[in-house]
Structure formats: structure tokens, C-alpha cells
C-alpha positions as CSV (number, residue, x, y, z in Angstrom):
1,M,-0.1,-0.1,0.2
2,S,1.3,3.4,-0.9
3,I,0.4,6.5,1.0
4,G,0.7,10.1,-0.3
5,S,-0.8,13.8,-0.7
6,T,-1.4,16.0,-3.4
7,I,-2.6,19.8,-3.8
8,A,-5.1,20.6,-5.6
9,R,-5.9,24.7,-6.5
10,V,-9.7,25.9,-5.5
11,H,-11.3,28.6,-7.5
12,Q,-12.0,32.0,-6.0
13,H,-16.1,31.5,-6.4
14,A,-15.7,28.1,-4.4
15,V,-15.0,29.7,-1.1
16,G,-18.4,31.3,-0.6
17,A,-19.2,34.2,1.8
18,R,-16.6,34.8,4.4
19,K,-17.3,34.4,8.1
20,K,-17.9,36.9,10.4
21,R,-14.1,37.3,11.9
22,G,-12.5,37.0,8.8
23,G,-12.0,33.4,8.6
24,L,-12.8,30.5,5.9
25,R,-16.2,29.0,6.1
26,D,-15.0,25.3,5.0
27,P,-11.8,23.4,6.6
28,V,-10.9,22.3,3.2
29,L,-10.0,25.0,2.4
30,G,-6.6,26.8,2.8
31,R,-3.9,30.0,2.4
32,S,-1.0,29.6,0.8
33,R,1.4,31.7,-1.0
34,G,-0.4,30.1,-4.4
35,G,-3.6,30.7,-3.5
36,L,-6.9,28.5,-1.8
37,T,-5.7,25.2,-2.5
38,S,-7.4,21.8,-0.7
39,K,-5.2,18.5,0.0
40,V,-6.0,15.3,-0.2
41,H,-4.1,12.3,1.8
42,L,-4.5,9.1,-0.2
43,A,-3.9,5.6,0.7
44,C,-3.9,3.3,-2.0
45,E,-3.3,-0.4,-3.3
46,G,-0.3,-1.3,-6.3
47,V,-3.0,-1.0,-8.9
48,G,-4.0,2.2,-8.0
49,R,-7.5,1.7,-6.0
50,R,-8.3,3.7,-3.1
51,L,-8.1,2.4,0.2
52,G,-8.5,5.4,2.6
53,F,-8.0,9.1,1.9
54,T,-9.0,12.5,3.7
55,V,-9.2,16.3,2.4
56,T,-7.9,19.1,4.2
57,G,-6.7,22.5,3.4
58,G,-3.8,22.9,1.4
59,N,-1.7,24.2,4.1
60,T,-1.9,21.1,6.6
61,N,1.1,18.9,6.4
62,G,0.5,15.1,5.0
63,C,2.4,13.5,7.8
64,T,-0.1,15.3,10.3
65,Q,-3.0,12.9,8.4
66,F,-1.0,9.8,8.8
67,T,-3.0,7.8,11.4
68,T,-6.4,9.3,10.0
69,V,-6.0,8.0,6.3
70,M,-4.1,4.4,7.7
71,E,-7.4,4.4,10.2
72,A,-9.9,4.8,7.4
73,V,-8.3,1.5,5.3
74,R,-11.1,-0.9,4.4
75,V,-10.8,-3.3,2.3
76,P,-13.6,-5.5,2.2
77,G,-13.3,-9.3,1.8
78,T,-14.3,-11.6,-0.8
79,G,-16.1,-14.0,1.9
80,P,-17.5,-13.4,5.4
81,G,-16.2,-11.3,8.0
82,P,-15.0,-8.2,8.8
83,P,-13.2,-6.1,6.5
84,R,-9.6,-6.0,6.1
85,V,-7.9,-3.0,7.9
86,R,-4.4,-3.8,8.3
87,P,-2.1,-3.8,5.6
88,S,0.9,-5.7,5.2
89,H,3.5,-3.2,3.7
90,V,3.2,0.6,3.5
91,L,5.3,3.0,0.9
92,G,5.9,6.4,2.0
93,D,8.0,9.2,0.7
94,K,10.2,11.8,3.2
95,G,7.6,13.3,4.4
96,Y,6.4,10.5,6.3
97,S,10.0,9.8,7.6
98,F,9.1,10.7,11.4
99,R,9.7,8.7,14.7
100,V,6.2,8.5,15.7
101,I,5.1,7.3,12.3
102,R,7.9,4.8,12.3
103,S,6.3,3.5,16.0
104,W,2.8,3.6,15.2
105,L,3.7,1.3,12.2
106,R,5.9,-1.1,13.8
107,R,3.2,-1.4,17.4
108,R,0.5,-2.5,14.6
109,G,2.6,-5.1,13.1
110,I,2.9,-2.9,9.7
111,S,6.3,-3.2,7.7
112,H,7.4,0.1,5.6
113,T,9.8,1.5,2.9
114,I,10.0,5.3,3.9
115,P,13.7,6.8,3.3
116,D,15.3,8.3,6.3
117,V,15.8,11.9,7.2
118,P,18.9,12.3,9.3
119,T,18.3,15.9,9.8
120,R,14.5,15.5,11.1
121,C,13.8,16.1,14.3
122,A,13.1,13.1,17.0
123,T,9.1,14.2,17.5
124,G,8.1,15.3,13.8
């Protein structure tokens, strides 16, 4: 299973009216240098089938949504029984190279291929 995120620009007319306090109405819209954006955090299998996802504002870091996406994974089985929720292996880019994520995977017995970033802080 692979996990990652991508940014999508939002059209200015999709925003709607502002709140009285000046904030954006929708939490899936974020302000960045590129304007209004949304970010899709996605987990998919090798052939590209979506297993779990979440949508946040474009200024949200991908690693903060790792557990949310992983807990959304539900793969229906072909026979009776509950859906599968634990992958055997996770692939991620260096944006997911945090000890917190690695220990979360280790506690659940999930192997991973995430490049190590030696200059990254220990807690994430």
C-alpha cells in the first residue's frame, strides 16, 4: 500500500461568503502562497485502487494526517467476515519520515519503506 498527498487549487468562487471574524468557512480550504488550495491525503494499493483518504486545507502537512488515513482503510473481503484494516507493507515518501509514524507502524506489526531523513527532529 502507498500513502501520499497532493494539492489541488480551488477556484475563487468556490469559497463562498466569509465568516464575520474573517476566517474561511470551509476547513478543507487553506491559504498558501499559491492562493486557495485543498490537499487530498490518500492511501492506495499497487494497482491504484483507493483504500482510504481525507481532504484538508492545502496548508496541512501530510504527516499530520497519516493516522487518519490509515484508520480509514477498509478492504472488503471476498467472503464473510469483517473488512481488512491492516496492510502488510506501507510505502511513503520522506514527508512521512518521523519516529512517531514509524513507531505507530511498528506497534501494529506493519512493515514500511520510508526513506530516512537524518536531519529531521525526533518527534516530528
